[in-house]
PDB file with SEQRES, HELIX, SHEET and CRYST1 records, atoms N, CA, C and O in Angstrom:
SEQRES   1 A   85  MET SER HIS ALA ARG LYS PRO PRO ALA PRO GLU ARG ALA          
SEQRES   2 A   85  LYS LEU VAL ARG ASP GLY PHE THR MET PRO GLU ALA ASP          
SEQRES   3 A   85  TYR ALA LEU LEU LYS ALA LEU LYS SER ARG LEU HIS GLU          
SEQRES   4 A   85  VAL GLN ARG GLU ALA LYS LYS SER GLU LEU LEU ARG ALA          
SEQRES   5 A   85  GLY LEU ARG ALA LEU ALA GLU LEU ASP PRO PRO ALA LEU          
SEQRES   6 A   85  ALA ALA ALA LEU ASP ARG LEU THR PRO VAL LYS THR GLY          
SEQRES   7 A   85  ARG PRO ARG LYS THR ALA PRO                                  
HELIX    1 AA1 GLU A   24  LEU A   37  1                                  14    
HELIX    2 AA2 HIS A   38  VAL A   40  5                                   3    
HELIX    3 AA3 LYS A   46  ALA A   58  1                                  13    
HELIX    4 AA4 PRO A   62  ASP A   70  1                                   9    
CRYST1    1.000    1.000    1.000  90.00  90.00  90.00 P 1           1          
ATOM      1  N   MET A   1     139.436 126.079  66.774  1.00  0.00           N  
ATOM      2  CA  MET A   1     139.071 125.674  68.110  1.00  0.00           C  
ATOM      3  C   MET A   1     137.591 125.289  68.106  1.00  0.00           C  
ATOM      4  O   MET A   1     136.733 126.093  67.745  1.00  0.00           O  
ATOM      5  N   SER A   2     137.310 124.074  68.503  1.00  0.00           N  
ATOM      6  CA  SER A   2     135.932 123.599  68.486  1.00  0.00           C  
ATOM      7  C   SER A   2     135.360 123.612  69.896  1.00  0.00           C  
ATOM      8  O   SER A   2     136.004 123.197  70.859  1.00  0.00           O  
ATOM      9  N   HIS A   3     134.172 124.086  69.979  1.00  0.00           N  
ATOM     10  CA  HIS A   3     133.481 124.130  71.274  1.00  0.00           C  
ATOM     11  C   HIS A   3     132.432 123.024  71.309  1.00  0.00           C  
ATOM     12  O   HIS A   3     131.468 123.037  70.543  1.00  0.00           O  
ATOM     13  N   ALA A   4     132.636 122.076  72.204  1.00  0.00           N  
ATOM     14  CA  ALA A   4     131.663 120.983  72.340  1.00  0.00           C  
ATOM     15  C   ALA A   4     130.443 121.502  73.090  1.00  0.00           C  
ATOM     16  O   ALA A   4     130.557 122.171  74.118  1.00  0.00           O  
ATOM     17  N   ARG A   5     129.298 121.181  72.558  1.00  0.00           N  
ATOM     18  CA  ARG A   5     128.061 121.591  73.230  1.00  0.00           C  
ATOM     19  C   ARG A   5     127.736 120.604  74.324  1.00  0.00           C  
ATOM     20  O   ARG A   5     127.913 119.396  74.172  1.00  0.00           O  
ATOM     21  N   LYS A   6     127.256 121.144  75.435  1.00  0.00           N  
ATOM     22  CA  LYS A   6     126.813 120.276  76.519  1.00  0.00           C  
ATOM     23  C   LYS A   6     125.487 119.644  76.115  1.00  0.00           C  
ATOM     24  O   LYS A   6     124.641 120.301  75.508  1.00  0.00           O  
ATOM     25  N   PRO A   7     125.307 118.374  76.451  1.00  0.00           N  
ATOM     26  CA  PRO A   7     123.995 117.784  76.170  1.00  0.00           C  
ATOM     27  C   PRO A   7     122.949 118.443  77.062  1.00  0.00           C  
ATOM     28  O   PRO A   7     123.265 118.874  78.171  1.00  0.00           O  
ATOM     29  N   PRO A   8     121.718 118.524  76.592  1.00  0.00           N  
ATOM     30  CA  PRO A   8     120.699 119.164  77.419  1.00  0.00           C  
ATOM     31  C   PRO A   8     120.512 118.389  78.719  1.00  0.00           C  
ATOM     32  O   PRO A   8     120.571 117.160  78.743  1.00  0.00           O  
ATOM     33  N   ALA A   9     120.287 119.131  79.794  1.00  0.00           N  
ATOM     34  CA  ALA A   9     120.060 118.505  81.103  1.00  0.00           C  
ATOM     35  C   ALA A   9     118.755 117.713  81.059  1.00  0.00           C  
ATOM     36  O   ALA A   9     117.790 118.142  80.426  1.00  0.00           O  
ATOM     37  N   PRO A  10     118.722 116.561  81.728  1.00  0.00           N  
ATOM     38  CA  PRO A  10     117.473 115.801  81.726  1.00  0.00           C  
ATOM     39  C   PRO A  10     116.358 116.619  82.377  1.00  0.00           C  
ATOM     40  O   PRO A  10     116.581 117.340  83.349  1.00  0.00           O  
ATOM     41  N   GLU A  11     115.174 116.491  81.827  1.00  0.00           N  
ATOM     42  CA  GLU A  11     114.042 117.239  82.340  1.00  0.00           C  
ATOM     43  C   GLU A  11     113.675 116.727  83.728  1.00  0.00           C  
ATOM     44  O   GLU A  11     113.543 115.520  83.936  1.00  0.00           O  
ATOM     45  N   ARG A  12     113.514 117.631  84.659  1.00  0.00           N  
ATOM     46  CA  ARG A  12     113.174 117.251  86.029  1.00  0.00           C  
ATOM     47  C   ARG A  12     111.682 116.940  86.120  1.00  0.00           C  
ATOM     48  O   ARG A  12     110.847 117.614  85.517  1.00  0.00           O  
ATOM     49  N   ALA A  13     111.383 115.920  86.875  1.00  0.00           N  
ATOM     50  CA  ALA A  13     109.983 115.538  87.065  1.00  0.00           C  
ATOM     51  C   ALA A  13     109.278 116.606  87.884  1.00  0.00           C  
ATOM     52  O   ALA A  13     109.836 117.142  88.842  1.00  0.00           O  
ATOM     53  N   LYS A  14     108.061 116.905  87.500  1.00  0.00           N  
ATOM     54  CA  LYS A  14     107.266 117.861  88.254  1.00  0.00           C  
ATOM     55  C   LYS A  14     106.850 117.199  89.564  1.00  0.00           C  
ATOM     56  O   LYS A  14     106.349 116.075  89.564  1.00  0.00           O  
ATOM     57  N   LEU A  15     107.056 117.885  90.661  1.00  0.00           N  
ATOM     58  CA  LEU A  15     106.710 117.345  91.972  1.00  0.00           C  
ATOM     59  C   LEU A  15     105.342 117.859  92.398  1.00  0.00           C  
ATOM     60  O   LEU A  15     104.977 119.002  92.123  1.00  0.00           O  
ATOM     61  N   VAL A  16     104.601 117.003  93.066  1.00  0.00           N  
ATOM     62  CA  VAL A  16     103.273 117.356  93.561  1.00  0.00           C  
ATOM     63  C   VAL A  16     103.281 117.188  95.070  1.00  0.00           C  
ATOM     64  O   VAL A  16     103.703 116.147  95.575  1.00  0.00           O  
ATOM     65  N   ARG A  17     102.830 118.178  95.781  1.00  0.00           N  
ATOM     66  CA  ARG A  17     102.769 118.126  97.239  1.00  0.00           C  
ATOM     67  C   ARG A  17     101.364 117.730  97.632  1.00  0.00           C  
ATOM     68  O   ARG A  17     100.390 118.252  97.088  1.00  0.00           O  
ATOM     69  N   ASP A  18     101.254 116.802  98.581  1.00  0.00           N  
ATOM     70  CA  ASP A  18      99.939 116.323  99.003  1.00  0.00           C  
ATOM     71  C   ASP A  18     100.003 115.964 100.475  1.00  0.00           C  
ATOM     72  O   ASP A  18     101.083 115.731 101.018  1.00  0.00           O  
ATOM     73  N   GLY A  19      98.874 115.921 101.105  1.00  0.00           N  
ATOM     74  CA  GLY A  19      98.796 115.525 102.508  1.00  0.00           C  
ATOM     75  C   GLY A  19      97.746 114.448 102.666  1.00  0.00           C  
ATOM     76  O   GLY A  19      96.751 114.436 101.941  1.00  0.00           O  
ATOM     77  N   PHE A  20      97.957 113.551 103.599  1.00  0.00           N  
ATOM     78  CA  PHE A  20      97.003 112.480 103.820  1.00  0.00           C  
ATOM     79  C   PHE A  20      97.110 111.994 105.250  1.00  0.00           C  
ATOM     80  O   PHE A  20      98.045 112.339 105.974  1.00  0.00           O  
ATOM     81  N   THR A  21      96.154 111.202 105.639  1.00  0.00           N  
ATOM     82  CA  THR A  21      96.093 110.658 106.986  1.00  0.00           C  
ATOM     83  C   THR A  21      96.242 109.150 106.911  1.00  0.00           C  
ATOM     84  O   THR A  21      95.717 108.507 106.002  1.00  0.00           O  
ATOM     85  N   MET A  22      96.968 108.588 107.881  1.00  0.00           N  
ATOM     86  CA  MET A  22      97.101 107.136 107.947  1.00  0.00           C  
ATOM     87  C   MET A  22      97.074 106.714 109.410  1.00  0.00           C  
ATOM     88  O   MET A  22      97.400 107.502 110.299  1.00  0.00           O  
ATOM     89  N   PRO A  23      96.683 105.468 109.652  1.00  0.00           N  
ATOM     90  CA  PRO A  23      96.686 104.981 111.035  1.00  0.00           C  
ATOM     91  C   PRO A  23      98.104 104.970 111.608  1.00  0.00           C  
ATOM     92  O   PRO A  23      99.083 104.849 110.873  1.00  0.00           O  
ATOM     93  N   GLU A  24      98.196 105.099 112.936  1.00  0.00           N  
ATOM     94  CA  GLU A  24      99.502 105.096 113.596  1.00  0.00           C  
ATOM     95  C   GLU A  24     100.286 103.832 113.275  1.00  0.00           C  
ATOM     96  O   GLU A  24     101.507 103.881 113.126  1.00  0.00           O  
ATOM     97  N   ALA A  25      99.599 102.701 113.168  1.00  0.00           N  
ATOM     98  CA  ALA A  25     100.286 101.435 112.884  1.00  0.00           C  
ATOM     99  C   ALA A  25     100.976 101.479 111.516  1.00  0.00           C  
ATOM    100  O   ALA A  25     102.079 100.954 111.365  1.00  0.00           O  
ATOM    101  N   ASP A  26     100.343 102.095 110.532  1.00  0.00           N  
ATOM    102  CA  ASP A  26     100.962 102.206 109.208  1.00  0.00           C  
ATOM    103  C   ASP A  26     102.134 103.172 109.237  1.00  0.00           C  
ATOM    104  O   ASP A  26     103.145 102.955 108.569  1.00  0.00           O  
ATOM    105  N   TYR A  27     101.996 104.242 110.015  1.00  0.00           N  
ATOM    106  CA  TYR A  27     103.079 105.198 110.158  1.00  0.00           C  
ATOM    107  C   TYR A  27     104.272 104.524 110.838  1.00  0.00           C  
ATOM    108  O   TYR A  27     105.423 104.755 110.469  1.00  0.00           O  
ATOM    109  N   ALA A  28     103.979 103.684 111.841  1.00  0.00           N  
ATOM    110  CA  ALA A  28     105.025 102.931 112.528  1.00  0.00           C  
ATOM    111  C   ALA A  28     105.692 101.945 111.562  1.00  0.00           C  
ATOM    112  O   ALA A  28     106.885 101.664 111.678  1.00  0.00           O  
ATOM    113  N   LEU A  29     104.921 101.430 110.620  1.00  0.00           N  
ATOM    114  CA  LEU A  29     105.478 100.519 109.618  1.00  0.00           C  
ATOM    115  C   LEU A  29     106.524 101.227 108.757  1.00  0.00           C  
ATOM    116  O   LEU A  29     107.532 100.626 108.384  1.00  0.00           O  
ATOM    117  N   LEU A  30     106.288 102.493 108.444  1.00  0.00           N  
ATOM    118  CA  LEU A  30     107.290 103.269 107.706  1.00  0.00           C  
ATOM    119  C   LEU A  30     108.599 103.325 108.498  1.00  0.00           C  
ATOM    120  O   LEU A  30     109.683 103.148 107.942  1.00  0.00           O  
ATOM    121  N   LYS A  31     108.477 103.575 109.800  1.00  0.00           N  
ATOM    122  CA  LYS A  31     109.664 103.642 110.657  1.00  0.00           C  
ATOM    123  C   LYS A  31     110.367 102.286 110.698  1.00  0.00           C  
ATOM    124  O   LYS A  31     111.595 102.221 110.650  1.00  0.00           O  
ATOM    125  N   ALA A  32     109.592 101.208 110.787  1.00  0.00           N  
ATOM    126  CA  ALA A  32     110.167  99.862 110.825  1.00  0.00           C  
ATOM    127  C   ALA A  32     110.887  99.539 109.511  1.00  0.00           C  
ATOM    128  O   ALA A  32     111.961  98.936 109.525  1.00  0.00           O  
ATOM    129  N   LEU A  33     110.308  99.930 108.396  1.00  0.00           N  
ATOM    130  CA  LEU A  33     110.939  99.689 107.100  1.00  0.00           C  
ATOM    131  C   LEU A  33     112.248 100.469 106.979  1.00  0.00           C  
ATOM    132  O   LEU A  33     113.243  99.956 106.469  1.00  0.00           O  
ATOM    133  N   LYS A  34     112.234 101.712 107.454  1.00  0.00           N  
ATOM    134  CA  LYS A  34     113.456 102.510 107.436  1.00  0.00           C  
ATOM    135  C   LYS A  34     114.525 101.837 108.280  1.00  0.00           C  
ATOM    136  O   LYS A  34     115.697 101.819 107.902  1.00  0.00           O  
ATOM    137  N   SER A  35     114.131 101.289 109.414  1.00  0.00           N  
ATOM    138  CA  SER A  35     115.062 100.609 110.306  1.00  0.00           C  
ATOM    139  C   SER A  35     115.648  99.354 109.639  1.00  0.00           C  
ATOM    140  O   SER A  35     116.839  99.072 109.769  1.00  0.00           O  
ATOM    141  N   ARG A  36     114.799  98.610 108.928  1.00  0.00           N  
ATOM    142  CA  ARG A  36     115.273  97.406 108.223  1.00  0.00           C  
ATOM    143  C   ARG A  36     116.324  97.743 107.175  1.00  0.00           C  
ATOM    144  O   ARG A  36     117.228  96.949 106.916  1.00  0.00           O  
ATOM    145  N   LEU A  37     116.203  98.907 106.581  1.00  0.00           N  
ATOM    146  CA  LEU A  37     117.162  99.305 105.559  1.00  0.00           C  
ATOM    147  C   LEU A  37     118.550  99.573 106.135  1.00  0.00           C  
ATOM    148  O   LEU A  37     119.545  99.537 105.411  1.00  0.00           O  
ATOM    149  N   HIS A  38     118.613  99.844 107.443  1.00  0.00           N  
ATOM    150  CA  HIS A  38     119.919 100.075 108.071  1.00  0.00           C  
ATOM    151  C   HIS A  38     120.785  98.827 107.964  1.00  0.00           C  
ATOM    152  O   HIS A  38     122.011  98.925 107.928  1.00  0.00           O  
ATOM    153  N   GLU A  39     120.151  97.638 107.911  1.00  0.00           N  
ATOM    154  CA  GLU A  39     120.893  96.380 107.787  1.00  0.00           C  
ATOM    155  C   GLU A  39     121.729  96.333 106.502  1.00  0.00           C  
ATOM    156  O   GLU A  39     122.766  95.671 106.450  1.00  0.00           O  
ATOM    157  N   VAL A  40     121.274  97.031 105.489  1.00  0.00           N  
ATOM    158  CA  VAL A  40     121.995  97.042 104.206  1.00  0.00           C  
ATOM    159  C   VAL A  40     122.585  98.425 103.906  1.00  0.00           C  
ATOM    160  O   VAL A  40     122.855  98.768 102.754  1.00  0.00           O  
ATOM    161  N   GLN A  41     122.777  99.206 104.969  1.00  0.00           N  
ATOM    162  CA  GLN A  41     123.356 100.555 104.865  1.00  0.00           C  
ATOM    163  C   GLN A  41     122.653 101.407 103.809  1.00  0.00           C  
ATOM    164  O   GLN A  41     123.300 102.080 103.007  1.00  0.00           O  
ATOM    165  N   ARG A  42     121.342 101.367 103.823  1.00  0.00           N  
ATOM    166  CA  ARG A  42     120.548 102.167 102.871  1.00  0.00           C  
ATOM    167  C   ARG A  42     119.579 103.017 103.659  1.00  0.00           C  
ATOM    168  O   ARG A  42     118.783 102.499 104.443  1.00  0.00           O  
ATOM    169  N   GLU A  43     119.641 104.298 103.458  1.00  0.00           N  
ATOM    170  CA  GLU A  43     118.688 105.197 104.094  1.00  0.00           C  
ATOM    171  C   GLU A  43     117.554 105.462 103.112  1.00  0.00           C  
ATOM    172  O   GLU A  43     117.738 105.388 101.897  1.00  0.00           O  
ATOM    173  N   ALA A  44     116.391 105.769 103.648  1.00  0.00           N  
ATOM    174  CA  ALA A  44     115.249 106.084 102.787  1.00  0.00           C  
ATOM    175  C   ALA A  44     114.378 107.118 103.467  1.00  0.00           C  
ATOM    176  O   ALA A  44     114.235 107.133 104.690  1.00  0.00           O  
ATOM    177  N   LYS A  45     113.809 107.966 102.666  1.00  0.00           N  
ATOM    178  CA  LYS A  45     112.833 108.940 103.155  1.00  0.00           C  
ATOM    179  C   LYS A  45     111.465 108.284 103.104  1.00  0.00           C  
ATOM    180  O   LYS A  45     111.249 107.323 102.365  1.00  0.00           O  
ATOM    181  N   LYS A  46     110.548 108.812 103.896  1.00  0.00           N  
ATOM    182  CA  LYS A  46     109.176 108.271 103.879  1.00  0.00           C  
ATOM    183  C   LYS A  46     108.615 108.309 102.464  1.00  0.00           C  
ATOM    184  O   LYS A  46     107.967 107.363 102.018  1.00  0.00           O  
ATOM    185  N   SER A  47     108.866 109.404 101.766  1.00  0.00           N  
ATOM    186  CA  SER A  47     108.323 109.523 100.414  1.00  0.00           C  
ATOM    187  C   SER A  47     108.891 108.447  99.493  1.00  0.00           C  
ATOM    188  O   SER A  47     108.188 107.966  98.604  1.00  0.00           O  
ATOM    189  N   GLU A  48     110.152 108.063  99.690  1.00  0.00           N  
ATOM    190  CA  GLU A  48     110.732 107.000  98.861  1.00  0.00           C  
ATOM    191  C   GLU A  48     110.040 105.665  99.132  1.00  0.00           C  
ATOM    192  O   GLU A  48     109.752 104.905  98.208  1.00  0.00           O  
ATOM    193  N   LEU A  49     109.777 105.392 100.409  1.00  0.00           N  
ATOM    194  CA  LEU A  49     109.085 104.147 100.749  1.00  0.00           C  
ATOM    195  C   LEU A  49     107.682 104.125 100.158  1.00  0.00           C  
ATOM    196  O   LEU A  49     107.237 103.100  99.642  1.00  0.00           O  
ATOM    197  N   LEU A  50     106.990 105.245 100.234  1.00  0.00           N  
ATOM    198  CA  LEU A  50     105.642 105.310  99.664  1.00  0.00           C  
ATOM    199  C   LEU A  50     105.681 105.143  98.149  1.00  0.00           C  
ATOM    200  O   LEU A  50     104.840 104.451  97.576  1.00  0.00           O  
ATOM    201  N   ARG A  51     106.651 105.770  97.507  1.00  0.00           N  
ATOM    202  CA  ARG A  51     106.775 105.638  96.051  1.00  0.00           C  
ATOM    203  C   ARG A  51     107.117 104.213  95.659  1.00  0.00           C  
ATOM    204  O   ARG A  51     106.580 103.696  94.680  1.00  0.00           O  
ATOM    205  N   ALA A  52     108.013 103.562  96.415  1.00  0.00           N  
ATOM    206  CA  ALA A  52     108.362 102.169  96.129  1.00  0.00           C  
ATOM    207  C   ALA A  52     107.137 101.276  96.310  1.00  0.00           C  
ATOM    208  O   ALA A  52     106.914 100.353  95.527  1.00  0.00           O  
ATOM    209  N   GLY A  53     106.347 101.556  97.343  1.00  0.00           N  
ATOM    210  CA  GLY A  53     105.121 100.792  97.564  1.00  0.00           C  
ATOM    211  C   GLY A  53     104.143 100.955  96.413  1.00  0.00           C  
ATOM    212  O   GLY A  53     103.497  99.992  96.004  1.00  0.00           O  
ATOM    213  N   LEU A  54     104.034 102.155  95.897  1.00  0.00           N  
ATOM    214  CA  LEU A  54     103.153 102.390  94.749  1.00  0.00           C  
ATOM    215  C   LEU A  54     103.622 101.607  93.534  1.00  0.00           C  
ATOM    216  O   LEU A  54     102.811 101.035  92.805  1.00  0.00           O  
ATOM    217  N   ARG A  55     104.931 101.581  93.318  1.00  0.00           N  
ATOM    218  CA  ARG A  55     105.473 100.829  92.179  1.00  0.00           C  
ATOM    219  C   ARG A  55     105.193  99.336  92.347  1.00  0.00           C  
ATOM    220  O   ARG A  55     104.869  98.648  91.379  1.00  0.00           O  
ATOM    221  N   ALA A  56     105.319  98.839  93.579  1.00  0.00           N  
ATOM    222  CA  ALA A  56     105.037  97.417  93.835  1.00  0.00           C  
ATOM    223  C   ALA A  56     103.557  97.121  93.605  1.00  0.00           C  
ATOM    224  O   ALA A  56     103.220  96.084  93.033  1.00  0.00           O  
ATOM    225  N   LEU A  57     102.663  98.022  94.044  1.00  0.00           N  
ATOM    226  CA  LEU A  57     101.230  97.834  93.823  1.00  0.00           C  
ATOM    227  C   LEU A  57     100.889  97.888  92.334  1.00  0.00           C  
ATOM    228  O   LEU A  57     100.005  97.167  91.870  1.00  0.00           O  
ATOM    229  N   ALA A  58     101.580  98.731  91.599  1.00  0.00           N  
ATOM    230  CA  ALA A  58     101.313  98.872  90.169  1.00  0.00           C  
ATOM    231  C   ALA A  58     101.599  97.583  89.408  1.00  0.00           C  
ATOM    232  O   ALA A  58     101.044  97.366  88.331  1.00  0.00           O  
ATOM    233  N   GLU A  59     102.451  96.730  89.951  1.00  0.00           N  
ATOM    234  CA  GLU A  59     102.787  95.473  89.286  1.00  0.00           C  
ATOM    235  C   GLU A  59     101.749  94.373  89.536  1.00  0.00           C  
ATOM    236  O   GLU A  59     101.788  93.331  88.882  1.00  0.00           O  
ATOM    237  N   LEU A  60     100.830  94.595  90.468  1.00  0.00           N  
ATOM    238  CA  LEU A  60      99.810  93.590  90.772  1.00  0.00           C  
ATOM    239  C   LEU A  60      98.715  93.593  89.716  1.00  0.00           C  
ATOM    240  O   LEU A  60      98.415  94.627  89.118  1.00  0.00           O  
ATOM    241  N   ASP A  61      98.125  92.427  89.494  1.00  0.00           N  
ATOM    242  CA  ASP A  61      96.965  92.398  88.607  1.00  0.00           C  
ATOM    243  C   ASP A  61      95.766  92.945  89.394  1.00  0.00           C  
ATOM    244  O   ASP A  61      95.813  92.998  90.623  1.00  0.00           O  
ATOM    245  N   PRO A  62      94.691  93.352  88.700  1.00  0.00           N  
ATOM    246  CA  PRO A  62      93.563  93.985  89.391  1.00  0.00           C  
ATOM    247  C   PRO A  62      92.997  93.184  90.578  1.00  0.00           C  
ATOM    248  O   PRO A  62      92.723  93.787  91.615  1.00  0.00           O  
ATOM    249  N   PRO A  63      92.808  91.855  90.478  1.00  0.00           N  
ATOM    250  CA  PRO A  63      92.296  91.141  91.652  1.00  0.00           C  
ATOM    251  C   PRO A  63      93.261  91.187  92.845  1.00  0.00           C  
ATOM    252  O   PRO A  63      92.820  91.319  93.988  1.00  0.00           O  
ATOM    253  N   ALA A  64      94.563  91.080  92.592  1.00  0.00           N  
ATOM    254  CA  ALA A  64      95.543  91.143  93.683  1.00  0.00           C  
ATOM    255  C   ALA A  64      95.587  92.542  94.292  1.00  0.00           C  
ATOM    256  O   ALA A  64      95.736  92.692  95.504  1.00  0.00           O  
ATOM    257  N   LEU A  65      95.458  93.555  93.456  1.00  0.00           N  
ATOM    258  CA  LEU A  65      95.419  94.933  93.944  1.00  0.00           C  
ATOM    259  C   LEU A  65      94.193  95.142  94.828  1.00  0.00           C  
ATOM    260  O   LEU A  65      94.295  95.720  95.910  1.00  0.00           O  
ATOM    261  N   ALA A  66      93.040  94.672  94.370  1.00  0.00           N  
ATOM    262  CA  ALA A  66      91.813  94.795  95.159  1.00  0.00           C  
ATOM    263  C   ALA A  66      91.956  94.052  96.488  1.00  0.00           C  
ATOM    264  O   ALA A  66      91.505  94.543  97.523  1.00  0.00           O  
ATOM    265  N   ALA A  67      92.580  92.869  96.467  1.00  0.00           N  
ATOM    266  CA  ALA A  67      92.771  92.093  97.693  1.00  0.00           C  
ATOM    267  C   ALA A  67      93.687  92.838  98.665  1.00  0.00           C  
ATOM    268  O   ALA A  67      93.443  92.828  99.872  1.00  0.00           O  
ATOM    269  N   ALA A  68      94.732  93.479  98.153  1.00  0.00           N  
ATOM    270  CA  ALA A  68      95.638  94.248  99.010  1.00  0.00           C  
ATOM    271  C   ALA A  68      94.892  95.399  99.669  1.00  0.00           C  
ATOM    272  O   ALA A  68      95.093  95.679 100.851  1.00  0.00           O  
ATOM    273  N   LEU A  69      94.039  96.059  98.915  1.00  0.00           N  
ATOM    274  CA  LEU A  69      93.253  97.166  99.473  1.00  0.00           C  
ATOM    275  C   LEU A  69      92.222  96.669 100.480  1.00  0.00           C  
ATOM    276  O   LEU A  69      91.944  97.337 101.476  1.00  0.00           O  
ATOM    277  N   ASP A  70      91.658  95.494 100.214  1.00  0.00           N  
ATOM    278  CA  ASP A  70      90.668  94.925 101.130  1.00  0.00           C  
ATOM    279  C   ASP A  70      91.277  94.577 102.486  1.00  0.00           C  
ATOM    280  O   ASP A  70      90.556  94.515 103.482  1.00  0.00           O  
ATOM    281  N   ARG A  71      92.585  94.351 102.543  1.00  0.00           N  
ATOM    282  CA  ARG A  71      93.248  94.017 103.810  1.00  0.00           C  
ATOM    283  C   ARG A  71      93.496  95.244 104.675  1.00  0.00           C  
ATOM    284  O   ARG A  71      93.857  95.103 105.844  1.00  0.00           O  
ATOM    285  N   LEU A  72      93.313  96.437 104.134  1.00  0.00           N  
ATOM    286  CA  LEU A  72      93.532  97.666 104.905  1.00  0.00           C  
ATOM    287  C   LEU A  72      92.358  97.947 105.832  1.00  0.00           C  
ATOM    288  O   LEU A  72      91.210  97.637 105.514  1.00  0.00           O  
ATOM    289  N   THR A  73      92.660  98.533 106.972  1.00  0.00           N  
ATOM    290  CA  THR A  73      91.611  99.015 107.865  1.00  0.00           C  
ATOM    291  C   THR A  73      91.152 100.367 107.330  1.00  0.00           C  
ATOM    292  O   THR A  73      91.981 101.248 107.100  1.00  0.00           O  
ATOM    293  N   PRO A  74      89.847 100.550 107.128  1.00  0.00           N  
ATOM    294  CA  PRO A  74      89.374 101.842 106.618  1.00  0.00           C  
ATOM    295  C   PRO A  74      89.702 102.973 107.597  1.00  0.00           C  
ATOM    296  O   PRO A  74      89.679 102.787 108.814  1.00  0.00           O  
ATOM    297  N   VAL A  75      90.005 104.134 107.046  1.00  0.00           N  
ATOM    298  CA  VAL A  75      90.241 105.317 107.872  1.00  0.00           C  
ATOM    299  C   VAL A  75      89.283 106.413 107.459  1.00  0.00           C  
ATOM    300  O   VAL A  75      88.853 106.490 106.308  1.00  0.00           O  
ATOM    301  N   LYS A  76      88.962 107.251 108.417  1.00  0.00           N  
ATOM    302  CA  LYS A  76      88.092 108.385 108.157  1.00  0.00           C  
ATOM    303  C   LYS A  76      88.893 109.424 107.381  1.00  0.00           C  
ATOM    304  O   LYS A  76      89.995 109.792 107.787  1.00  0.00           O  
ATOM    305  N   THR A  77      88.345 109.893 106.272  1.00  0.00           N  
ATOM    306  CA  THR A  77      89.065 110.857 105.448  1.00  0.00           C  
ATOM    307  C   THR A  77      88.752 112.274 105.875  1.00  0.00           C  
ATOM    308  O   THR A  77      87.785 112.519 106.597  1.00  0.00           O  
ATOM    309  N   GLY A  78      89.562 113.192 105.433  1.00  0.00           N  
ATOM    310  CA  GLY A  78      89.358 114.603 105.743  1.00  0.00           C  
ATOM    311  C   GLY A  78      90.239 115.046 106.895  1.00  0.00           C  
ATOM    312  O   GLY A  78      90.849 114.233 107.590  1.00  0.00           O  
ATOM    313  N   ARG A  79      90.289 116.327 107.075  1.00  0.00           N  
ATOM    314  CA  ARG A  79      91.100 116.901 108.147  1.00  0.00           C  
ATOM    315  C   ARG A  79      90.306 116.901 109.450  1.00  0.00           C  
ATOM    316  O   ARG A  79      89.091 117.103 109.444  1.00  0.00           O  
ATOM    317  N   PRO A  80      90.999 116.675 110.567  1.00  0.00           N  
ATOM    318  CA  PRO A  80      90.289 116.738 111.844  1.00  0.00           C  
ATOM    319  C   PRO A  80      89.828 118.174 112.120  1.00  0.00           C  
ATOM    320  O   PRO A  80      90.458 119.137 111.681  1.00  0.00           O  
ATOM    321  N   ARG A  81      88.744 118.294 112.838  1.00  0.00           N  
ATOM    322  CA  ARG A  81      88.256 119.630 113.198  1.00  0.00           C  
ATOM    323  C   ARG A  81      89.218 120.306 114.165  1.00  0.00           C  
ATOM    324  O   ARG A  81      89.820 119.669 115.029  1.00  0.00           O  
ATOM    325  N   LYS A  82      89.338 121.596 113.994  1.00  0.00           N  
ATOM    326  CA  LYS A  82      90.174 122.361 114.922  1.00  0.00           C  
ATOM    327  C   LYS A  82      89.395 122.558 116.209  1.00  0.00           C  
ATOM    328  O   LYS A  82      88.218 122.918 116.182  1.00  0.00           O  
ATOM    329  N   THR A  83      90.047 122.325 117.325  1.00  0.00           N  
ATOM    330  CA  THR A  83      89.385 122.508 118.603  1.00  0.00           C  
ATOM    331  C   THR A  83      89.661 123.920 119.102  1.00  0.00           C  
ATOM    332  O   THR A  83      90.730 124.479 118.856  1.00  0.00           O  
ATOM    333  N   ALA A  84      88.700 124.483 119.797  1.00  0.00           N  
ATOM    334  CA  ALA A  84      88.846 125.833 120.332  1.00  0.00           C  
ATOM    335  C   ALA A  84      89.847 125.808 121.479  1.00  0.00           C  
ATOM    336  O   ALA A  84      89.831 124.887 122.297  1.00  0.00           O  
ATOM    337  N   PRO A  85      90.722 126.817 121.547  1.00  0.00           N  
ATOM    338  CA  PRO A  85      91.735 126.855 122.618  1.00  0.00           C  
ATOM    339  C   PRO A  85      91.145 127.084 123.984  1.00  0.00           C  
ATOM    340  O   PRO A  85      91.877 127.139 124.971  1.00  0.00           O  
TER     341      PRO A  85                                                      
END                                                                             
């Protein structure tokens, strides 16, 4: 009786948790993109859209990448101050 060995499970990617701030218009764009995907019966999480965007940016040459970043409205970085109750 021969026992077949299971192939090793693929190694899971290490996940990193992060937080960031974006303008309301960009956040609304995530919602609009999710809505557009309904046309092709595809759901997406915000993180999937952000990851897909990163992959698309990674394909740009450096001048095109810089131009894409130059089109963004700058945002103030850091966490907002907590207001006293």
